[in-house]
C-alpha positions as CSV (number, residue, x, y, z in Angstrom):
1,M,248.4,-10.1,33.8
2,A,247.9,-7.2,36.3
3,C,244.7,-5.4,35.9
4,R,245.3,-1.9,34.5
5,G,242.9,1.0,35.0
6,A,241.8,3.6,32.7
7,L,244.2,6.1,34.4
8,S,247.3,3.7,34.6
9,G,250.4,5.6,33.9
10,Y,249.0,8.9,35.3
11,R,250.6,10.5,38.3
12,V,248.7,12.7,40.8
13,L,250.4,14.8,43.6
14,D,247.7,14.9,46.3
15,M,247.7,17.8,48.6
16,T,244.3,17.3,49.9
17,Q,242.6,17.1,53.3
18,F,239.3,16.0,54.8
19,E,236.6,14.7,52.5
20,S,236.0,16.7,49.4
21,G,239.6,16.7,48.1
22,T,240.4,13.2,49.1
23,V,237.3,11.8,47.6
24,C,238.5,13.2,44.3
25,T,241.8,11.8,44.4
26,E,240.5,8.6,45.9
27,T,238.4,8.2,42.9
28,L,241.4,8.8,40.5
29,A,243.4,6.1,42.4
30,W,240.5,3.7,42.0
31,L,240.8,4.3,38.2
32,G,244.3,3.5,38.3
33,A,246.2,6.6,38.7
34,D,249.3,6.6,41.0
35,V,248.3,9.1,43.6
36,F,251.0,10.6,46.1
37,K,249.3,11.7,49.1
38,V,251.4,14.4,51.1
39,E,250.9,14.8,54.8
40,R,252.6,16.8,57.6
41,P,255.1,15.2,59.7
42,V,254.0,13.5,62.9
43,K,250.2,14.4,62.9
44,G,249.4,13.8,59.2
45,E,246.5,15.5,57.6
46,L,243.7,17.3,59.6
47,G,241.3,14.6,58.7
48,R,243.3,11.5,59.6
49,Y,242.0,11.1,63.3
50,S,238.6,11.4,64.9
51,Q,237.8,13.4,68.3
52,A,236.8,10.1,69.8
53,N,240.1,8.4,68.8
54,P,242.7,11.0,68.2
55,G,245.7,8.7,67.9
56,V,244.0,6.0,65.5
57,D,243.3,6.4,61.9
58,S,239.8,6.8,61.4
59,Y,237.7,4.5,59.3
60,G,236.7,7.6,57.1
61,F,240.3,8.4,56.6
62,L,241.3,4.9,55.5
63,V,238.3,4.6,53.0
64,M,239.2,7.8,51.3
65,N,242.9,7.2,51.0
66,M,243.2,3.7,49.8
67,N,245.3,2.8,46.9
68,K,247.6,5.7,47.5
69,K,251.2,6.2,48.2
70,S,252.0,8.1,51.3
71,I,254.5,10.8,51.5
72,T,255.5,12.5,54.8
73,C,256.7,16.2,54.0
74,N,257.2,19.3,55.7
75,A,256.3,21.8,52.9
76,K,257.5,24.7,55.1
77,A,261.0,23.6,55.0
78,P,263.3,24.3,52.1
79,E,263.9,20.5,51.8
80,G,260.3,19.7,51.7
81,L,259.2,22.4,49.4
82,D,262.0,21.2,46.9
83,L,260.6,17.6,47.1
84,L,257.2,18.9,46.3
85,R,258.7,20.8,43.1
86,R,260.5,17.8,42.1
87,L,257.1,15.9,42.3
88,V,255.4,18.6,40.3
89,A,257.8,18.1,37.5
90,K,257.2,14.3,37.3
91,C,253.2,14.4,38.1
92,D,250.4,14.9,35.5
93,V,248.1,16.5,38.0
94,V,248.1,18.4,41.3
95,V,244.9,18.4,43.5
96,E,244.6,20.6,46.4
97,N,242.0,21.8,48.9
98,M,244.0,23.6,51.3
99,G,242.8,26.7,53.1
100,P,242.6,29.8,51.0
101,G,246.0,31.2,50.5
102,S,248.0,28.3,51.5
103,M,249.2,27.1,48.1
104,D,250.1,31.0,47.4
105,N,252.1,30.9,50.7
106,L,254.0,27.8,49.8
107,G,254.6,29.3,46.2
108,L,252.8,26.4,44.4
109,T,250.1,28.1,42.5
110,Y,249.0,27.0,39.1
111,E,251.3,29.5,37.4
112,A,254.3,28.4,39.5
113,C,253.4,24.7,39.0
114,R,253.1,25.3,35.1
115,E,256.5,26.9,35.0
116,I,258.0,23.7,36.4
117,N,255.7,21.5,34.2
118,P,254.0,23.2,31.4
119,K,251.5,20.2,30.9
120,I,250.3,20.0,34.5
121,V,246.6,19.9,35.3
122,Y,246.1,22.0,38.5
123,A,242.7,21.4,40.3
124,S,242.1,23.6,43.2
125,L,238.9,23.0,45.2
126,K,237.5,25.7,47.2
127,G,234.3,26.5,48.9
128,F,233.7,29.7,47.2
129,A,234.4,31.3,43.8
130,Q,238.1,32.5,43.7
131,D,236.8,35.8,42.0
132,G,234.1,36.4,44.3
133,P,233.6,38.3,47.6
134,Y,233.9,35.3,49.8
135,A,237.2,33.7,48.2
136,D,239.2,34.2,51.3
137,Y,236.5,32.1,53.6
138,P,237.1,28.6,54.5
139,A,234.5,26.2,54.0
140,F,233.0,22.7,55.0
141,D,230.0,20.6,53.9
142,P,227.6,22.3,56.3
143,I,228.6,25.7,55.1
144,A,228.3,24.6,51.5
145,T,224.7,23.1,52.1
146,H,223.5,26.0,54.0
147,T,224.8,28.8,51.7
148,G,223.9,26.6,48.8
149,V,220.1,26.3,49.9
150,M,220.3,22.6,50.0
151,V,218.9,22.5,53.5
152,S,215.7,24.3,52.1
153,A,214.6,20.7,51.0
154,T,215.7,18.8,54.0
155,G,214.7,18.7,57.6
156,L,211.6,20.7,59.1
157,P,210.2,23.9,57.7
158,E,211.2,25.6,61.1
159,Q,214.7,23.7,61.5
160,P,217.3,23.3,58.9
161,I,219.0,19.8,59.3
162,K,222.2,18.8,57.4
163,C,221.7,15.9,55.1
164,G,222.9,12.6,56.6
165,I,225.8,12.2,54.1
166,S,228.4,15.0,53.1
167,V,226.8,15.3,49.6
168,A,228.6,18.7,49.0
169,D,232.0,17.2,49.9
170,S,231.8,13.8,48.3
171,G,229.7,15.2,45.3
172,T,232.2,18.1,44.7
173,G,235.2,15.6,44.9
174,I,233.6,13.2,42.5
175,T,232.8,16.1,39.9
176,L,236.1,17.4,40.1
177,A,237.6,14.0,39.5
178,M,235.5,13.9,36.2
179,S,237.0,17.4,35.3
180,I,240.4,16.2,35.9
181,I,239.8,13.4,33.6
182,A,238.3,15.7,30.9
183,A,241.6,17.8,31.3
184,L,243.9,15.0,30.7
185,L,241.8,14.0,27.7
186,H,242.2,17.4,26.5
187,E,245.7,17.5,27.2
188,A,246.1,14.1,25.4
189,L,244.4,15.6,22.4
190,R,245.7,19.1,22.3
191,S,249.2,18.8,24.2
192,E,248.7,22.1,26.1
193,G,248.3,22.7,29.9
194,I,244.9,23.3,31.5
195,D,243.9,24.8,34.8
196,P,240.6,23.3,35.6
197,A,240.1,25.8,38.3
198,A,239.7,28.4,35.6
199,F,236.3,26.9,34.9
200,T,233.1,26.6,36.6
201,L,233.5,22.9,37.4
202,L,230.1,22.1,38.9
203,P,226.8,23.7,39.5
204,S,226.0,25.1,42.7
205,D,223.4,23.9,45.2
206,H,221.6,27.1,44.1
207,E,221.4,25.9,40.5
208,A,220.2,22.2,41.8
209,V,217.4,23.8,43.6
210,A,216.7,26.1,40.7
211,A,216.4,23.0,38.4
212,L,213.8,21.5,40.8
213,L,211.6,24.5,41.0
214,G,212.2,25.1,37.2
215,A,210.0,22.0,36.8
216,V,207.2,23.8,38.5
217,G,208.0,27.1,36.8
218,Y,208.8,29.0,40.0
219,V,212.3,29.9,39.7
220,D,211.5,33.6,39.6
221,V,209.8,33.9,42.8
222,V,210.7,33.5,46.4
223,I,209.9,30.2,47.9
224,P,209.7,29.7,51.6
225,R,211.6,27.2,53.0
226,G,209.9,23.8,53.3
227,G,212.4,21.4,54.7
228,A,211.6,17.9,53.5
229,G,208.0,19.1,52.8
230,L,209.2,21.0,49.7
231,I,208.1,17.8,47.8
232,R,204.5,18.8,48.7
233,F,205.0,22.3,47.1
234,V,206.4,20.3,44.0
235,R,203.5,18.2,43.9
236,E,200.7,20.7,44.4
237,N,202.6,23.0,41.8
238,A,204.2,20.7,39.2
239,R,203.7,20.8,35.7
240,I,204.4,17.1,35.6
241,P,201.0,15.5,37.0
242,V,201.2,13.3,40.0
243,I,199.0,10.8,41.4
244,E,198.8,9.7,45.1
245,T,198.3,6.1,45.7
246,G,198.5,3.8,48.5
247,A,201.9,3.0,47.7
248,G,202.9,6.7,47.8
249,I,203.4,9.6,44.9
250,V,203.5,8.6,41.3
251,H,204.7,10.9,38.8
252,T,203.1,10.5,35.4
253,Y,204.6,11.3,32.1
254,F,203.0,11.8,28.7
255,D,204.2,11.2,25.2
256,A,204.1,13.6,22.4
257,D,200.4,12.7,21.5
258,G,199.3,13.2,25.3
259,D,198.9,9.4,26.0
């Protein structure tokens, strides 16, 4: 008997590129969903090739697009757009992380897709809030980690250094996948369409750093960028006592009796 994943039977129209969106849809594919990856003719999606080998599928692309069904479609041609609309009618989920305004230009907004399929779950992944002043700005992982102050806790005090892995891209993609699963569960229980993009899907890097500083009670003050040395600030000001040993730093916790 073939193994069935938790999302077996669900269909996902994958209009993603690069990492954040593709990690989301790859996560859904690993859980059993039928994912239809849409790419432009000839060149494919922008994240398919590396600069070093422009004509060869990159390892990263292969890893983030396994278990998917590949579709070549010129969405700018009437025939291609008609194909996408027919897929929307048959799918349960649409996921896109195209540049700002791209889905609007194609006429495939949430409102348009819901007219075709009232139960569609529409997940739109953007770098900035769609109702904020930077809604029209494109974004990649370095932009997210810098504007989200993550680099305040990495690198050197005088030199911001990006994290070695794309935590903003992959982290956002995985979180979006969880949000889509929640929306599908909601749809199964309530039988009504949901637009996950209407919600705040994940905490920003600002909130993550605020949570770190909240442990030491300094959320309301301006903290100078400390790079990886931020842990020293936490150690010196933490409400949670720490002990330095030969093996490194040990955090200590107490029960209700203070033991």
